[in-house]
N, C-alpha and C positions, 0 to 999 in steps of 0.2 A: 500490330497497332497501326492505325491509319497514318498516311504520310502528311495529312493536313491536321495534324495534332494541334489542338487549340484548347488549353486548359480552361479558359473562360467559357468556351462553348460547351465543353464537357460538363462542367459544374453548373452551367446555366446561370452565370453571374456576369455583371458588367465589369469592364476594366477598372472602374472606380470603386468596386466593392470593398468594404472594410473586412477586417479579419473575422468579426462575428458573423457577417453574411457568408463568408467563405466556409467557415466552420459549419454553419447551419446547412448550406448547400451540400457540403460533403456528407453530412449525416443523412440528409434526405436522399441523396443519390445512392449512398451505400445501403441504406435500409430498403431501398426499392429494388435491390438486386441481391436476393439471398444467394449464398454461395452454392447451394445445391440446385439452383435453377438457371443462373446466368453463366455465360461463358467466362472462363478465367481471364481471358484477354480484356473483357469489358471491365471487370473488377480492377485489373491492373491499370487500365486506362484512367479510371476514376481516381485511383490512388496516386498515379503519376501527376495528374492535374493538381490534386490537393497538395502534394509535397512541394510542387513548384510555387503555388500561390500562397502557401502558408509560411514559406521561408522568404523573409524580406530580400535577402541578397539574390536568391534565385529568381524571385519574381521581378526584381528590378532589372536583372540581366535579360530575362525573357522579354520584358516590356521594351527594353532598348533595341533588342534584335528584331522584335516584332514591328517596331516603328520604322526601322531601317529597311526591313524586308517583309512588308505585310503580306506579300503573296506566298511566302514560304516560311511560316513561323516555326515549322517543326524541327528544323535541324537542331534547334537548341533543346527542345523538350524531350526528345526521345531517349537521351542518354541514360537515364539513371537507373533506375530506381528499383529494378527488379533483379539486379545481378546478385544481390545477397538476400537471404531469407529474411533478414532483419528489416528490409525495406518494404515488405509485402503489406497488403491492405490490412491484415490482421494485427499489425504491430502498432497502430496509432491509437492512443486514448481518445475517444470521442465524447466521453461523458462530460456533462456540464456541471457548473457549480450547483445547480438545482438537483442534479442526480446525486452529488456528494451529500448535500444537505438531507435529501430524502433517505439516503442510506444510513446516515448518522441517526436520524430520527427513528428509523425502523429498528435499528439496534437498541436504542434507548427504550423504545416501546416494548420490544420482545423481552428485554431484561427486566423491566418493571413488572410487566404482566406475569412473566414466568417466575420471578423471585417470590411473589406472594404465596402461591401454593407450596413451593419448595421450602420456604422458610417456615411456614406453618407446620408442615410435615416434620421438619427437623425439631421444632419446639415440642410437638406432640411426642416424638420418640424420646427426646431428652428429658421430658417431664417439666419443662420450663425454659424460658428464654435465657435465663442466666446459667443454664446447664449445658447449652448447645456446644460451647467450646470445650467441654470436658467429656462429652460423649462421643466416642469414635464413630459410631454409625450416624449420628446426627451431623457430626462434622463432615463426614464423607458426603452427605446429602447437600450440605451447604457449599462444599467445593464444586458441586455440579453447576452452581450459579456461574462460576468462571467459565465452564465449558459452554454454558448457554450464551454468554457474551461472545466467546470465540467463534462458535458456529453461526451465530446470527450475523457477525461481522463478515465472515467468509461468504455466507449466502447473500448478503446485501451487496458486496462487491461484485459477485457474479450476476445478480439480478439487475442491478442498475448500470452495469458496465458491459460485461461479456454478452449476456443474453439479450439485453435491450438493443444493442447495436450490432448483434450477430458477429462478434469478434472472436478471435482465438484467445486462448489463455496467455499467449505471448504479449497481448496488450496489457496484461497485469504484471509483466516483467518475468514471467516464467519461461525463460529462454536461456540458451547457453551463453555464459559470460564472454564478452569480446576482449576484455582486459582484466588483469588482476587475479586470475586464477592460477594456482591455488593459494598464493601468498596473502591476498587481500583479507580474507576472513580473519586470519591470525593478527594482521595489523589492526583490524577493526576492534578485535577483542582487547588488544593492548591499549588502544585509544579509549575504549569504553571504560576499562578498568582504571585508567589514569584519571578520567573525568570523575569517576566515583571516589577514587582515593583522595584527590584534591578537595573535592566537595566535603567528604567526610572529615578530613582534617580541619576544614574551615568551621564545620559545625562543632567539632570537639573544642576548638579554640574559643568558640562562643559559648561553650557550656551547654550545648543542646544535644540531647540523646533521644532521637525519635524512636518510638516504639513501632517497628515495622515487622516484627517477628510473627510468624504464624503461631497459633495456640500450641501449647506443649503436646496436646493429644495428637496432633498431626505427626509429630516425630516419634511418639511412643507407641504407635499402633500401625500395623501393616497396611490396612485398607486405606486410611486417609493419606498415609505417606506415599503409597503407590499412586493414588489419584493425583496427588500434588506433583510428584515427579513426572508423570505422564503429561499433565497439563503444562508444567513449566518448561520441560526440556523438549517435548515432541510437538505438542499442539500449538502452544503460544508462538514459538519462533516462526512457524509457517504461516499461521493465520494472521498474526499481527503485521508481519512484513507484507503480506498480500494486501491487507486492508489499508494500513497506514502509509506504506511506501508505494506499493503497486497501484492502488486505487486512489487514495486521497492525494498523495504527493504527485502521482502521474497526472491527475486532473488539474491540480493547482499549478504545477510547473508548466503545463501546456499553455495556460492562460497568462500567468504572472511571471514566468521564469523560474529557474531552478532554486534560486536563493529564497524567494518568498514561498515557493512551494515547500521547500525543506523546513522553513520556519513554521509555516502553517500546519504542516503534518506533524512536526515535532511537538508543537503546543497541544494538538489534539491527542497525540500519543502520551504525553505527560498527564493530561487531564484524565485519560482513561485508566490511569494507575492509582487514582485516589480511592483507596479502599476504605480507609478510616482516617481519623484526624492525624495520626502519626505519619501517614504516607504523604501528607502535604509537604513535608520537609524533603522528600526524595524526588519530588516532581522536577525541580530544576536539572539535576543530572540526567534524568530520563529524557527530558526535552533535548538536552545536548546530545545524548546517544541517538535519539531519533533523527536529528539533523545530520549527524555523522553517517548514519546508515543511509539516509537519503542521498548524501553525496556519493556514497559507495555505489548505490544503484545507478546514479547518473554516470559515474566513471566506468563501471563495468557493463552497463546496459543490461543488467540481469539482477533479479532478486536473489538468485542462489547464493551470491556472495554474502548478502546481509542475513539471509536465513541461516547460513552456516555460522556466521559470527554470533547471531542471536542465540543459536543453540549452544555454542561453546560458552558464551558468557553466562547464560542461565545455568548451564551444567556446573560451571566452576563456582557460581554463587551457591548452588545447592550443596555441593561438596564441602565448601567452606563452612556453611551453617552446620551441616551434619558433623563435620570434624571438630567443631567447637563445642559440641554438646557433650 
């Protein structure tokens, strides 16, 4: 990297530029240098400039040293940022609030458009809309709607995040945990189950018994039960953590801080689980679990901790339901 390193010059912004201008300049510079065409050193230079100017403390320190030694600004800026893989250009979420909104609307659109023919087919097979929950084949087809949501969410996170800004999957949190492995997933499961237990006791005390069970035909027939197990324990933990924590939380936290990012992504996570009227009652603990998992992502700097916890939590829930039947 050059000895006259100047992050303002590299990102082509003024010293008075605000954070939005710096973000936009970084996205513009990064998008103009595809990884398969530009020298790695240039990409690292762009990333180093952004990391300095996007961190208030580092930027203030740089500005102070730049003011006192304008002829040699670089001694401050060279240090960082490539000594660990986690600091590379591929690691910073660049997507905007607009990208997050477009991703959400895309998922909603795919689910709405896809659900119409799928549900009509299920009704045709069952012989009526009131028989869908009792017919194993029709019920298996309806369960595909959940898979439609899962894969459209995964595709949207990739399309509006990774693909659009030419990032690595590490930008979505798919990287080795820096802290908390392997104990953190188990601690998260205990925390999540505690949230559910306290909330369930509160509902019971209020005389509320929400109907959140899947239809009996799911548990009494191999095909729908197999689909439900695969969706619940294998697909949902990975996809939902990538979308709600890696993509939504990652984008919100970058702009508003981790607390508001966790709350915003948790609210969206809860809303996505409203499958019927009975599920309205379970939204609050799901929001709490979403916030807890967002904190775990921040703490470990990896989605693998929350993915593992999500898998264990869903697996234990399914085992408990099956054991109670």
